[in-house]
N, C-alpha and C positions, 0 to 999 in steps of 0.2 A: 360719065358716064362711065368711060372707058380706067379710070384708075378704081371704081366700085369694082367691074369686073375682073380686073386685074388681083386688086386687094381677096377677092373671094376664091380666087384658085388658090393663090400663096399666103392665105392667111397663114396657115399649119410654121410656112417656112419662115414666115414674118415673125410669128410667135416664138419659135425658136432660137431666131436671132436675138430679140430683144432677151429671151433669158439668159443666151451665151452670157450678151455684154452684161447685163447685170451680175452673173458670177462671175465674171474676168475684171470688174470696176476695180474689188479692191486688190487686186495683184496692180491692173494699169495705176494706179495712186502710188502703192509701195514702188513699184520702176521707179515713174517720176521722182519721186522724194527720195530715192537713193543718190540722185544726182543733183540735189540741195547743196547748199550753205546755211544752214543756221545761222541767226546772231545770238539765240539763245540758247538755254536749255534742252528745249523741245522741237522735233521736227516735225510741227503741223502746219509752219506757214512757209508758202514759199518764197524762196528769198533772192539765192543767187546760185546759176547752174555751177556745178563744182565736179572734180570728180578725185577729190583729193580721199573721199572715203571708199573708193574703189580700188583706190593704191594703197591703202593701207586697211583692209578688212580685217582686220585683228587688230586694230588699233584701240580697242576700249578694253581694258583689263578685266579678263574673264570671260569674257565674251567667246573665244574661239574656242574655251579651255572648257565650258560649259555647252559649245555645239558639239565640240568630240565627246562627250559623256553622253548627249542624246545617241547621237551615232551609235555609240559602243551599246546604250540599252538599244535602243529599237533594233538591234543588229543580233544580239543574241536574243533578244524576246519573240522576236519573227521564227528565229529558229527552234527554239524550243516551244514556242507556239502551233508553227509548221508541222514539226515531229509528233506533238502529241496529237493536235488537232486532226492530222490525213489518219491516223492509224485507230482513233475515236471514230471517224465518219464512214471509216470503212467497216466498222465492226456493226458501227448499226446500222449500217446496209446492208453488210451480210449474214450477218448471224442473228437470230434468235437466240435470246434469252432473257431470263424473269429481271423486273424494271425497265426494260429497254423503252417501254412506253413513258417512264417516272424518267429516267436520264435523257431521254428527245427533248423531256420539258425541264427540264431542269438545264439545258445547256443553253435555253435562251432568255433564264434569269440576267446573267450581266450584261444582256444586250439590252433587256428591260427595264433593269432597278438603275434608278439615279446614282450615278456617280458619288453625287458627297455620301450617299448613306452606303455604298462599295465602299470609299475610300475609310470611310469611319469604323469600319466594322475590321477593315484591315488592319487599320492600327490601335484597334481594338486586340486584335489577335496576335501583333506583335509583341505588342506593351506586356500581353500579358505571357507570354512564352518568353518576355526577356532578351530575346531579340532586339541588338542593335541597328536603330534606324539606317539606312546609307544606301547603298549601289544593291544589295543583295535583297534588299528587302523592296524595293525600286522596281528590282528587274523577275520578282516571285509575284508580285502585283499584277506588270505587265503581263506577265506570261498570262496570267489566270484571266484577264478581261479580254485579250485577244486571240484565246483559245477558241471562242464561241463563235466567233466571225470566220475564223480557220473550218470549224467545223461546219458550218452553215456552209462557206462556198463549196469544198472538197464532195462534203455530201449531198450538193445537189448534181455537180455532176459528176459523183458517181453511180450514184439513181438512173441519169438515162447513158448508163455505159448498156452495149449489148451484150451480154452475158455467151452470148452465142461463137462471140472472137476470140474470149479467151478458151472454148470449149474446143474448136478449132484449133486451136495452138498445143491444148493436148493430144488430139488425136494424130495432129501432126509429132508427136513423142518429145515435145517441151517440159517439162521436169515444171514442177511449182517457179522455185525461184525466176526461171527462164521464160515462162511466163509472165511473171509478175512484171519483169524487167524491160521484157519485148513487147509486152500488149498494155498490160493494166498500166502501168507505171505511165505511158506515153500518153493515154487516152485519157488518163486522170490532172498529167499535167499541166492544162490550163487553168482546171479548180486550183488546182496545189501552188499556182504562181501566184494565182487571182488574190487569194487568202491570205500570202506569203505578203504581197503588196499592199494591203487591206492593214494586218498587224503591224508592218513598219510603220505606215503611218500612223496610225490610232497609237502607235505606241511614242512617235516620236512627239509627235502632237497632245500627248496628255499633259494637263496642266493639274487638275483635283486632285488623283487619285497620285501623284508623285508627291506635289505638293504636304499630304499628310505621310506618305510612308517616307517620305528622302531626310528629312533627321537636316544634318547640315549640308548634305549634298545638294548642287545645283544645277539643274538640267537646262537645255535655251530656252522652253518654253520658263521657266521661274524665272532667267536671266530678266528675259523680256520682259515679262511682269513686273520686277522690281525695278528695273530701270524707267519705267512708265511711269514711277512715283516719282523720280528723283530730277528726269530729264533723258527723255528715248536718243540716243545717239544713233547718226545717220549710218554705221555701220547693221544694225541693226535690218534696216531696209535692204542693202547691198544680201546680206544673206540670206534673204526673205527673197529678193530676185533672182540671187543663181542659183535656189534649189526649185522655183516656179520653171527656171529655163532648162534645168538637169528635167524636169520631170517631161515639162514638152519633148526635148529634144527624145528620151525614152519613149515616149508616146508612137512617135515620129518614126524610130529606126522601126519599135515592132511593129506597125502599120507599112511601112515598108517591106521587110522580112516578111508576113503575111501575105502581099499584095503578089509578093516574088513567086511564094511556096504555088499561090494558087497558078500563075500564071503556069510556070513548069509544069503543076499538073495537067493544062489542059492543054 
């Protein structure tokens, strides 16, 4: 009876913990198998504990090259999508112009459209233009589909801003540039950062659109897919684990900085 009462009081917490465990289970499996020494080509069954893959993460030919290419693409795609998306978001919120409603609707199309349809359309466009498939076609495609996510994130932040703060800065003789840099940009920064992080993750992780527009270029997701056909090296699990740990550390650092600022203000 006591257990039933406790469960009723904590059912939301229990459900949340179970959901979190379900989401993190693949990461746990990847981490565990990064210390495995498989006997065959495939790293699907636990055989023996080993740190060989961690000591030589670039031991597989082409792995680190594809990883570096994906990081480079993700960086430039994030930069381009964040700059364009931020300007579009401010324009949609702050200005009234013809076809504003249509533009708002079109922004959601890349988010709602199946990736394979978008990938086939982009491939057709590039081929008709005579463009050589490779780094630049991938970058253009990544900026295009990341743009919508940045616009949505920044737009939500800009819509929640109090315009009286900017008016107060102008009353205190701040110019347009000074008002934007000292007031508008710091307030919009969390939305811009959220959009940038989302764009980076989407660009780095994308496979379908990249596969259509890459030509002979091989990114990290394409390398993983190709390796799965021939035999999955343990180094892939090492890279995945390292990326997961870095992401968790960034979140923890961000939370610590936020808590410290709140304590200072209090």
